[in-house]
N, C-alpha and C positions, 0 to 999 in steps of 0.2 A: 504494500500499500504505499502510495506517495504520500508526502506530507505537505505538498504544494496546495495552497489554498485554492478552491475551486468556487466559483459562483453558479448557483443552480436557479434556472428559470423555468416556470411553468406558465404557458399560454393558456390562461382559463378558458379562452373563447375557442381553443381548439381542443382541449382535453375532453375525453368522452368516458373517463373514469373506469378503464378496464381494470386498474390496479396492478398491472404488471410491474409498473416502476416501484410502487410501494413494496411489492412482495420481493423484488430484487434488492432494493436498498432501503430497507425499513428503518435504518437509523436516521437516514437523510430525507426520506419522501414518505408521505402519507396521504390518504384520502380524507378530504374535509367533509363536513356536514353536507355540502353541496354535492357530494359524490365525485368531486374532482380533486386532482392531485395537487399538493402544495409542498414546498420545500419546508421540513422541519428544522433544517439547519441550513440556511441560504449560503453560508460559508462553510464547505465542507472539504474533506481532504482524500476521500476514498474514490480515486480516479476510476479504477477498474470497475466497481460496481456502478458508479454513477454513469460511465460510459456504456455499459450494459444496459442500464435501465432506459437511457436515452435512445439507444438502438432498438429497444424492444417496443417502444411507444408506437402504436400503429398509426398514429395521426402526426408524429413529430411535435407534440406539444411540449416536450421537455428538452431543454438545451443545457449544456454544461460549458462554461467559459473559464479560462484562467483568470483569476481574480486580479492579478497583477497588470495584465495586458488588455483583457476582454476578449482575447481570442478564442472563439468557439473550438472546442474540441470534440463534441458530441452533440447531436449525431453527425457522422461523417457525410460529407457531400457525395 
């Protein structure tokens, strides 16, 4: 696990609430009362799990960025 700080964003207008992201990275993502994902920990460090969670999102509502630069690292283009 990397210790580089990451910024996790969830586009609430795109999220359809499948919960795949929250099951993949439960320490950093959860489903809210509206059934949509939200970052529990907007500044996280588990790059592997968060990248996997972003890649699993069927509507690409989740994105992961390097906090220091804003560069998007997931999902991959």
